[in-house]
N, CA and C atoms as an extended XYZ file, in Angstrom:
306
Properties=species:S:1:pos:R:3:atomname:S:1:resname:S:1:resid:I:1 pbc="F F F"
N       -10.927      -10.811       12.926 N   MET     1
C        -9.747       -9.925       12.219 CA  MET     1
C        -8.727       -9.531       13.492 C   MET     1
N        -7.937       -9.623       13.502 N   ALA     2
C        -6.556       -9.472       14.246 CA  ALA     2
C        -5.679       -7.676       14.226 C   ALA     2
N        -5.711       -7.085       14.960 N   LEU     3
C        -5.474       -5.734       14.555 CA  LEU     3
C        -3.270       -5.951       14.792 C   LEU     3
N        -3.030       -5.134       13.904 N   SER     4
C        -2.294       -4.736       13.776 CA  SER     4
C        -0.928       -3.540       13.754 C   SER     4
N         0.269       -3.011       13.716 N   CYS     5
C         0.864       -1.670       14.278 CA  CYS     5
C         2.047       -1.231       13.071 C   CYS     5
N         1.682       -0.598       13.118 N   SER     6
C         3.069        0.136       11.388 CA  SER     6
C         4.403        1.199       12.584 C   SER     6
N         5.249        1.082       12.715 N   TYR     7
C         6.431        1.353       13.292 CA  TYR     7
C         6.532        2.680       12.088 C   TYR     7
N         6.739        3.705       12.410 N   ILE     8
C         6.335        5.490       11.651 CA  ILE     8
C         6.831        6.155       12.280 C   ILE     8
N         8.354        5.825       12.084 N   PRO     9
C         9.654        7.063       12.682 CA  PRO     9
C         9.403        7.949       13.136 C   PRO     9
N         9.908        9.141       14.516 N   CYS    10
C         9.315        9.487       15.518 CA  CYS    10
C        11.116       10.417       15.406 C   CYS    10
N        11.484       11.309       15.623 N   ASN    11
C        12.997       12.730       15.698 CA  ASN    11
C        13.005       12.134       17.593 C   ASN    11
N        13.520       12.619       18.213 N   LYS    12
C        13.834       12.486       20.103 CA  LYS    12
C        12.815       13.821       20.219 C   LYS    12
N        11.843       14.433       19.395 N   GLN    13
C        11.345       15.182       20.412 CA  GLN    13
C         9.728       14.710       20.714 C   GLN    13
N         9.924       13.171       19.420 N   GLY    14
C         7.935       12.506       19.430 CA  GLY    14
C         7.489       12.979       18.700 C   GLY    14
N         8.253       13.532       17.512 N   GLN    15
C         7.837       14.276       16.754 CA  GLN    15
C         7.360       13.368       15.380 C   GLN    15
N         6.805       13.158       14.625 N   GLU    16
C         6.450       12.152       13.380 CA  GLU    16
C         7.744       12.872       11.746 C   GLU    16
N         8.831       11.634       11.666 N   LEU    17
C         9.345       11.978       10.008 CA  LEU    17
C         8.279       12.202        9.536 C   LEU    17
N         7.478       13.067        9.000 N   LYS    18
C         6.806       13.624        7.841 CA  LYS    18
C         7.364       12.648        6.539 C   LYS    18
N         8.744       13.288        6.073 N   GLU    19
C         9.200       12.772        4.807 CA  GLU    19
C         8.998       11.316        4.556 C   GLU    19
N         9.218       10.147        5.595 N   PHE    20
C         8.431        8.688        6.476 CA  PHE    20
C         7.227        9.024        5.076 C   PHE    20
N         6.369        8.845        5.111 N   GLN    21
C         4.735        9.484        4.712 CA  GLN    21
C         5.431        9.376        2.925 C   GLN    21
N         5.746       10.218        2.780 N   ARG    22
C         6.543       10.372        0.708 CA  ARG    22
C         7.073        9.431        0.742 C   ARG    22
N         8.236        8.305        1.275 N   TYR    23
C         8.866        7.156        0.919 CA  TYR    23
C         7.666        6.695        1.277 C   TYR    23
N         7.016        6.134        1.680 N   ARG    24
C         6.065        4.815        1.825 CA  ARG    24
C         4.429        5.340        0.626 C   ARG    24
N         4.411        6.471        0.533 N   LYS    25
C         3.723        6.644       -0.663 CA  LYS    25
C         4.230        6.380       -2.331 C   LYS    25
N         5.235        6.312       -2.102 N   GLU    26
C         6.050        5.854       -3.355 CA  GLU    26
C         6.945        4.265       -3.303 C   GLU    26
N         7.006        4.131       -2.472 N   LEU    27
C         8.083        2.859       -2.571 CA  LEU    27
C         6.794        1.427       -1.334 C   LEU    27
N         5.982        2.103       -0.547 N   GLY    28
C         5.726        0.686        0.283 CA  GLY    28
C         5.994        0.756        1.509 C   GLY    28
N         5.425        0.448        2.295 N   TYR    29
C         5.285        0.530        3.523 CA  TYR    29
C         7.569       -0.431        3.894 C   TYR    29
N         7.207       -1.376        3.761 N   GLU    30
C         8.147       -1.748        3.325 CA  GLU    30
C         9.730       -2.258        2.686 C   GLU    30
N         9.348       -1.387        2.030 N   THR    31
C        11.095       -1.114        0.875 CA  THR    31
C        11.125        0.790        1.667 C   THR    31
N        10.189        1.449        1.724 N   ALA    32
C        10.413        2.223        2.692 CA  ALA    32
C        11.168        2.667        3.871 C   ALA    32
N        10.768        1.748        4.625 N   SER    33
C        11.456        1.484        6.122 CA  SER    33
C        12.948        1.144        6.001 C   SER    33
N        13.080       -0.360        4.821 N   LYS    34
C        14.826       -0.446        4.646 CA  LYS    34
C        15.161        0.823        3.799 C   LYS    34
N        15.108        1.307        3.068 N   VAL    35
C        15.571        2.659        2.500 CA  VAL    35
C        15.578        3.627        3.349 C   VAL    35
N        14.681        3.919        4.486 N   PHE    36
C        14.684        5.349        5.084 CA  PHE    36
C        15.472        5.424        6.907 C   PHE    36
N        15.722        3.727        7.250 N   THR    37
C        16.757        2.952        8.008 CA  THR    37
C        17.823        3.631        7.454 C   THR    37
N        18.668        3.204        5.887 N   GLN    38
C        19.353        3.275        5.277 CA  GLN    38
C        20.074        5.277        5.353 C   GLN    38
N        18.822        5.984        5.235 N   VAL    39
C        19.112        7.480        4.768 CA  VAL    39
C        18.754        7.893        6.101 C   VAL    39
N        18.684        7.846        6.868 N   LEU    40
C        18.843        7.697        8.194 CA  LEU    40
C        20.513        7.919        8.666 C   LEU    40
N        21.145        6.520        8.226 N   SER    41
C        22.404        6.908        9.462 CA  SER    41
C        23.166        7.776        8.661 C   SER    41
N        24.425        8.782        9.809 N   PRO    42
C        25.336        9.625       10.120 CA  PRO    42
C        25.846        8.729        8.778 C   PRO    42
N        26.116        8.006        8.714 N   SER    43
C        27.223        7.382        7.424 CA  SER    43
C        26.642        7.574        5.924 C   SER    43
N        25.306        7.270        5.888 N   PHE    44
C        25.274        7.941        4.856 CA  PHE    44
C        25.302        8.900        4.095 C   PHE    44
N        24.889        9.898        5.451 N   LYS    45
C        24.555       11.216        5.168 CA  LYS    45
C        25.705       12.455        4.590 C   LYS    45
N        26.730       11.642        6.183 N   ASP    46
C        28.548       11.975        5.220 CA  ASP    46
C        29.330       11.848        3.958 C   ASP    46
N        28.925       10.528        3.579 N   LYS    47
C        28.872        9.910        2.588 CA  LYS    47
C        28.274       10.665        1.350 C   LYS    47
N        27.374       10.992        1.859 N   TYR    48
C        27.108       11.454        0.170 CA  TYR    48
C        25.871       13.198        0.522 C   TYR    48
N        26.908       14.458        1.151 N   LYS    49
C        26.239       15.290        1.969 CA  LYS    49
C        26.083       16.385        0.398 C   LYS    49
N        26.985       15.909       -0.105 N   LYS    50
C        26.100       16.756       -1.360 CA  LYS    50
C        25.905       16.435       -2.679 C   LYS    50
N        25.437       15.413       -2.491 N   LYS    51
C        23.847       14.765       -3.579 CA  LYS    51
C        22.906       14.970       -2.553 C   LYS    51
N        22.384       14.861       -1.719 N   LEU    52
C        20.970       14.965       -0.488 CA  LEU    52
C        20.754       16.521       -0.418 C   LEU    52
N        19.272       16.469       -1.031 N   THR    53
C        19.183       18.194        0.252 CA  THR    53
C        18.028       17.720        1.886 C   THR    53
N        18.364       18.338        2.625 N   LEU    54
C        18.018       18.423        3.713 CA  LEU    54
C        16.525       17.998        4.183 C   LEU    54
N        15.394       17.919        4.859 N   ASP    55
C        14.121       18.727        5.097 CA  ASP    55
C        14.012       19.461        6.100 C   ASP    55
N        13.437       20.214        6.623 N   SER    56
C        13.377       21.156        8.012 CA  SER    56
C        13.648       20.062        9.075 C   SER    56
N        13.523       18.720        9.191 N   GLN    57
C        13.980       17.910       10.439 CA  GLN    57
C        15.215       16.863        9.723 C   GLN    57
N        16.281       17.583        9.264 N   GLY    58
C        17.341       16.758        8.612 CA  GLY    58
C        17.250       15.276        8.184 C   GLY    58
N        16.345       15.453        7.594 N   VAL    59
C        16.139       13.425        7.294 CA  VAL    59
C        15.656       13.871        5.215 C   VAL    59
N        16.501       12.883        4.032 N   PRO    60
C        17.105       13.199        2.743 CA  PRO    60
C        15.910       13.208        2.810 C   PRO    60
N        15.342       13.973        1.031 N   THR    61
C        14.262       14.097        0.994 CA  THR    61
C        14.475       12.865       -0.159 C   THR    61
N        13.250       12.260       -0.188 N   TYR    62
C        12.669       10.924       -1.342 CA  TYR    62
C        13.554       11.703       -2.287 C   TYR    62
N        13.142       12.679       -3.351 N   ASP    63
C        13.555       13.377       -4.599 CA  ASP    63
C        15.007       13.452       -4.601 C   ASP    63
N        15.407       14.125       -3.755 N   SER    64
C        17.486       13.540       -3.169 CA  SER    64
C        17.837       11.757       -3.444 C   SER    64
N        17.381       12.054       -2.448 N   ALA    65
C        17.790        9.948       -1.706 CA  ALA    65
C        17.759        8.786       -3.427 C   ALA    65
N        16.691        8.704       -3.932 N   VAL    66
C        16.436        8.510       -5.348 CA  VAL    66
C        17.497        8.569       -6.268 C   VAL    66
N        18.163        9.941       -6.278 N   LYS    67
C        19.073       10.171       -7.022 CA  LYS    67
C        20.563        9.214       -6.763 C   LYS    67
N        20.696        8.698       -5.345 N   VAL    68
C        22.068        8.520       -5.796 CA  VAL    68
C        22.387        7.136       -5.693 C   VAL    68
N        23.252        6.465       -6.365 N   SER    69
C        23.063        4.500       -7.133 CA  SER    69
C        22.772        3.966       -5.696 C   SER    69
N        22.717        4.192       -4.507 N   TYR    70
C        23.518        2.897       -3.724 CA  TYR    70
C        21.754        2.885       -3.085 C   TYR    70
N        20.478        3.934       -3.602 N   VAL    71
C        19.185        4.126       -2.846 CA  VAL    71
C        19.000        3.123       -4.234 C   VAL    71
N        19.230        3.694       -5.662 N   LYS    72
C        18.357        2.907       -5.548 CA  LYS    72
C        18.747        1.675       -6.088 C   LYS    72
N        19.943        0.855       -5.668 N   ASN    73
C        19.930       -0.789       -6.039 CA  ASN    73
C        19.535       -0.969       -4.953 C   ASN    73
N        19.268       -0.113       -3.143 N   LEU    74
C        18.503       -0.658       -2.735 CA  LEU    74
C        16.782       -1.040       -2.905 C   LEU    74
N        16.255       -0.271       -3.550 N   ILE    75
C        14.664       -0.304       -4.078 CA  ILE    75
C        15.056       -1.253       -5.332 C   ILE    75
N        15.467       -1.896       -6.160 N   GLY    76
C        15.567       -1.658       -7.052 CA  GLY    76
C        14.530       -1.340       -8.315 C   GLY    76
N        15.559       -1.707       -9.631 N   THR    77
C        14.920       -1.622      -11.017 CA  THR    77
C        13.005       -0.898      -10.701 C   THR    77
N        12.758       -2.101      -10.554 N   THR    78
C        10.818       -2.699      -11.504 CA  THR    78
C        10.521       -1.612       -9.891 C   THR    78
N        10.792       -1.819       -8.373 N   LYS    79
C         9.792       -0.879       -7.554 CA  LYS    79
C         9.994        0.756       -8.408 C   LYS    79
N        11.519        0.834       -8.201 N   LEU    80
C        11.546        2.772       -9.042 CA  LEU    80
C        11.019        3.140       -9.919 C   LEU    80
N        10.912        2.094      -10.482 N   SER    81
C         9.897        2.380      -12.497 CA  SER    81
C         8.037        2.143      -12.414 C   SER    81
N         7.912        2.043      -10.947 N   SER    82
C         6.610        1.699      -10.728 CA  SER    82
C         6.272        3.024       -9.672 C   SER    82
N         7.069        3.179       -8.660 N   ALA    83
C         7.164        4.361       -8.323 CA  ALA    83
C         6.973        5.543       -9.238 C   ALA    83
N         7.994        6.094      -10.398 N   GLU    84
C         8.021        6.854      -11.169 CA  GLU    84
C         6.798        6.611      -11.929 C   GLU    84
N         6.326        5.593      -12.404 N   GLN    85
C         4.938        5.477      -13.277 CA  GLN    85
C         3.525        6.769      -12.686 C   GLN    85
N         3.948        6.138      -11.541 N   LYS    86
C         2.213        7.143      -10.568 CA  LYS    86
C         2.475        8.420      -11.123 C   LYS    86
N         3.515        8.550      -10.681 N   LYS    87
C         3.154       10.397      -11.120 CA  LYS    87
C         2.931       10.611      -12.209 C   LYS    87
N         2.592        9.932      -13.750 N   PHE    88
C         1.989        9.741      -15.900 CA  PHE    88
C         1.389        8.968      -15.625 C   PHE    88
N         0.499        9.366      -14.836 N   PRO    89
C        -1.102        8.305      -15.565 CA  PRO    89
C        -1.344        8.368      -16.528 C   PRO    89
N        -1.705        6.779      -17.053 N   SER    90
C        -1.914        6.839      -18.288 CA  SER    90
C        -3.331        7.310      -18.877 C   SER    90
N        -3.127        7.046      -19.802 N   VAL    91
C        -4.275        8.519      -20.970 CA  VAL    91
C        -4.719        7.695      -22.196 C   VAL    91
N        -6.085        7.563      -22.397 N   ALA    92
C        -6.343        6.545      -23.979 CA  ALA    92
C        -5.527        7.320      -25.493 C   ALA    92
N        -5.179        6.287      -25.930 N   ASN    93
C        -4.743        6.251      -27.268 CA  ASN    93
C        -5.129        6.994      -28.375 C   ASN    93
N        -5.393        8.473      -28.342 N   THR    94
C        -6.818        9.013      -29.008 CA  THR    94
C        -5.707       10.459      -29.894 C   THR    94
N        -6.355       11.373      -30.879 N   ARG    95
C        -5.496       12.921      -31.709 CA  ARG    95
C        -5.363       13.364      -30.768 C   ARG    95
N        -6.141       13.265      -29.561 N   GLU    96
C        -6.143       15.219      -29.059 CA  GLU    96
C        -5.544       14.336      -27.824 C   GLU    96
N        -5.265       13.792      -27.367 N   ASN    97
C        -4.692       13.209      -26.386 CA  ASN    97
C        -2.896       13.378      -26.545 C   ASN    97
N        -2.813       12.701      -27.606 N   TYR    98
C        -1.373       13.216      -29.473 CA  TYR    98
C        -0.524       14.455      -29.061 C   TYR    98
N        -1.720       15.280      -29.457 N   ARG    99
C        -1.877       16.909      -30.041 CA  ARG    99
C        -1.575       17.131      -28.553 C   ARG    99
N        -1.951       16.732      -27.155 N   ARG   100
C        -1.394       17.571      -25.854 CA  ARG   100
C         0.050       16.915      -25.692 C   ARG   100
N         0.382       16.244      -25.549 N   LEU   101
C         1.953       15.263      -25.687 CA  LEU   101
C         2.662       16.597      -26.244 C   LEU   101
N         2.291       16.015      -27.551 N   VAL   102
C         3.191       17.117      -28.904 CA  VAL   102
C         3.382       18.596      -28.304 C   VAL   102
């Protein structure tokens, strides 16, 4: 079995950018890498600074970045809706569960 590695972004002090883990968890590694590269760029941060919330490391948070239409287009509607559905687990279709929802 071949060994593999993956890129995890770090700041200038060599500390891992923790918000990348959230992007990767929600979107998968490939899409997260593509999106994360864009949201870290100074031009992106400058253009969308009013819509973005930055974490303690100066990285746009996942929740604020996915509200930007440019990022939504990068991710794609299918991948974005799959990420949102993870937040709401499916439940059996019973009267009791219906009452809880209503």
